[in-house]
NUKOL-810392 format. One line per 3 residues: number of its first residue (from 1); their letters; for each residue x, y, z negated of C-alpha. Coordinates in pm, whole numbers, plus 50000, padded with zeros to 5 digits. Example, Ala and Ser with C-alpha at 12.3 -4.5 7.8 and 13.67 -1.06 7.14 Angstrom:
<atoms>
1> AS> 51230/49550/49220; 51367/49894/49286
</atoms>
This chain:
<atoms>
1> MGA> 50000/50000/50000; 50301/50230/50024; 50374/50251/49652
4> DSY> 50728/50320/49537; 50863/50138/49231; 50747/50412/48991
7> VAD> 50388/50406/49118; 50386/50024/49128; 50495/50014/48763
10> EVS> 50236/50273/48663; 49950/50090/48836; 50053/49743/48721
13> GRI> 50090/49873/48363; 49739/50015/48363; 49601/49690/48502
16> ERR> 49789/49474/48251; 49624/49667/47967; 49283/49574/48109
19> LYD> 49345/49202/48159; 49132/48948/47975; 49089/48571/47977
22> GIT> 48901/48465/48288; 48950/48785/48488; 48919/48707/48858
25> TQM> 49176/48792/49123; 48897/48983/49297; 48857/49209/48993
28> ILK> 49235/49263/48972; 49238/49361/49339; 48950/49602/49279
31> LIF> 49147/49765/48996; 49455/49798/49218; 49251/49984/49480
34> TYM> 49088/50202/49213; 49415/50312/49054; 49605/50343/49382
37> RKY> 49359/50603/49515; 49519/50857/49281; 49855/50812/49454
40> KPG> 49745/50707/49803; 49398/50841/49888; 49412/50654/50221
43> VSH> 49348/50322/50048; 48982/50424/50013; 48953/50356/50388
46> LFD> 49108/50008/50366; 49015/49650/50292; 49271/49411/50149
49> LKQ> 49459/49251/50441; 49328/48899/50372; 48972/49026/50345
52> GIS> 49005/49241/50654; 49120/48947/50864; 48848/48723/50721
55> LME> 48592/48976/50851; 48709/48925/51211; 48501/48741/51465
58> PKP> 48684/48418/51563; 48628/48493/51933; 48741/48718/52086
61> EFE> 48872/48932/51800; 49096/48697/51603; 49219/48525/51920
64> LFI> 49321/48860/52072; 49485/48960/51744; 49702/48647/51744
67> QVL> 49791/48697/52110; 49906/49052/52032; 50114/48929/51737
70> LGH> 50281/48664/51952; 50350/48923/52222; 50510/49147/51962
73> AGF> 50731/48854/51857; 50868/48828/52211; 50640/48563/52359
76> EVT> 50490/48594/52706; 50125/48511/52641; 49860/48397/52888
79> PNQ> 49518/48370/52720; 49236/48120/52767; 49388/47850/52987
82> VLR> 49277/47506/53104; 49552/47242/53091; 49552/46929/53306
85> GKC> 49586/46615/53097; 49633/46261/53218; 49288/46170/53090
88> VEH> 49092/46497/53080; 49131/46874/53105; 49180/47078/52787
91> EVD> 49076/47436/52717; 49334/47612/52499; 49333/47959/52347
94> AIA> 49664/48060/52505; 49994/47952/52657; 50302/48120/52515
97> MKD> 50652/48120/52669; 50981/48221/52509; 51345/48133/52580
100> GVS> 51243/47875/52839; 51016/47687/52597; 50642/47662/52660
103> YFV> 50376/47628/52391; 50003/47592/52395; 49831/47786/52118
106> EVK> 49519/47696/51924; 49370/47956/51690; 49158/47863/51386
109> HHF> 48980/48140/51195; 48806/48102/50858; 48563/48358/50717
112> SYH> 48664/48237/50370; 49037/48290/50321; 49027/48038/50035
115> ALT> 48939/47758/50280; 49201/47510/50394; 49279/47427/50756
118> GLD> 49262/47051/50758; 49405/46747/50927; 49158/46744/51218
121> ESR> 49307/47058/51374; 49655/46904/51365; 49539/46571/51508
124> IAW> 49355/46743/51793; 49660/46957/51876; 49882/46649/51890
127> AVL> 49631/46461/52109; 49619/46752/52355; 49998/46778/52366
130> DDV> 50031/46404/52422; 49777/46404/52707; 49923/46706/52892
133> SEA> 50276/46567/52848; 50166/46241/53010; 50008/46437/53296
136> YAA> 50337/46620/53359; 50536/46296/53345; 50297/46140/53598
139> GLT> 50332/46436/53836; 49969/46544/53793; 50066/46899/53695
142> DLK> 50362/47131/53743; 50316/47291/53402; 50533/47139/53130
145> IDR> 50417/47208/52776; 50690/47152/52519; 50519/47212/52186
148> AVI> 50184/47282/52022; 50115/47582/51797; 49826/47618/51554
151> VTN> 49762/47961/51396; 49519/48014/51108; 49442/48287/50856
154> TRY> 49446/48040/50564; 49670/47768/50423; 49697/47411/50552
157> SEH> 49592/47105/50356; 49867/46873/50233; 49761/46607/50486
160> AIR> 49779/46862/50769; 50125/46975/50659; 50259/46619/50642
163> YGK> 50109/46528/50979; 50235/46847/51143; 50590/46787/51021
166> CKN> 50578/46427/51140; 50455/46528/51488; 50677/46839/51512
169> LIQ> 50382/47077/51542; 50423/47448/51472; 50165/47538/51209
172> IGW> 50145/47908/51129; 49937/47990/50822; 49904/48279/50582
175> TSP> 50239/48211/50411; 50393/47947/50635; 50638/47881/50790
178> EHF> 50890/48069/50578; 50968/48417/50718; 50699/48383/50988
181> GLG> 50379/48346/50788; 50087/48546/50923; 50067/48784/50626
184> EAI> 50441/48856/50627; 50452/48908/51005; 50166/49161/50987
187> EKN> 50310/49361/50700; 50669/49356/50823; 50574/49490/51167
190> KLY> 50279/49709/51057; 50042/49516/51282; 49731/49584/51075
193> PLS> 49401/49501/51246; 49107/49737/51285; 48906/49502/51065
196> CLR> 49102/49638/50766; 48929/49975/50811; 48628/50037/50590
199> GVT> 48325/50203/50744; 48376/50064/51096; 48083/49847/51199
202> REE> 48116/49506/51359; 47963/49639/51684; 48206/49933/51696
205> RLR> 48500/49703/51629; 48398/49458/51900; 48357/49741/52152
208> LVE> 48717/49835/52080; 48829/49471/52104; 48664/49440/52445
211> AGI> 48877/49738/52549; 49188/49551/52431; 49225/49749/52108
214> VLI> 49259/49527/51801; 49530/49703/51595; 49527/50033/51409
217> KQL> 49854/50114/51591; 49690/50056/51929; 49397/50281/51839
220> LAQ> 49622/50569/51733; 49830/50536/52050; 49527/50578/52276
223> DRG> 49384/50902/52412; 49046/50975/52252; 48879/51038/52583
226> AIE> 49012/50708/52718; 48874/50525/52413; 48530/50677/52467
229> SKT> 48542/50587/52836; 48655/50227/52777; 48419/50151/52487
232> GLP> 48113/50365/52554; 48119/50473/52189; 47991/50825/52111
235> HAT> 48247/51103/52065; 48158/51149/51695; 48201/50777/51627
238> VES> 48543/50765/51793; 48650/51077/51600; 48539/50920/51271
241> IIE> 48721/50589/51337; 49041/50767/51438; 49035/50985/51125
244> KAK> 48995/50674/50907; 49281/50510/51094; 49505/50815/51045
247> HSA> 49444/50828/50669; 49503/50454/50643; 49819/50469/50854
250> NTL> 49967/50727/50617; 49934/50464/50346; 50031/50153/50542
253> WDS> 50321/50299/50739; 50492/50416/50419; 50493/50065/50272
</atoms>
């Protein structure tokens, strides 16, 4: 939230004095936002990052968000592809290329960030990879897929983790793998989604997503007139969203 060590100590000290047995993490988070407003008024326009991402629509919003993140990490991303398998065709959320290695990407969004992404997602990813690899070996397709990637906004179950390691799948979750977890990647590169902004409706957000705008950074980099033209949103609405984004950016960019 852009707090320096002094402010962080002040806020945490005030919260510690209000702790009691059975206090929920949700209440602690509410207290953090309440006390931080004194130091960073922009937080009043923000949701917690986990909550903001949980508010996303799985398609197309979260899928586009992940594609943008992968692009920022240096991948060449082609969304919504159909892969030829030896047995059947497979629709995948994206194909990503980097350093001569090709990946197919499957995106799994949960509205509850406490949910686990389970074994089924990992088994399906492996089955798809196996089928398209057999198709390439048999000369049925020119596209060679080297690895499978699953991206989710939650954690993986223990069974999914064990299976993924055994099958050499790349499983990106909220805190995994180390140094490339979703939460860390967002905060490190300031790639905060529009869904973290309070007071922006689902319809307004999806209009922006349809125009290819899914990040606060992207919104602030666009000309206001262009945003109105691309989204069809009224001038006053666009002005309001941009002002919220500016106040929030002053908080997020300092962190």
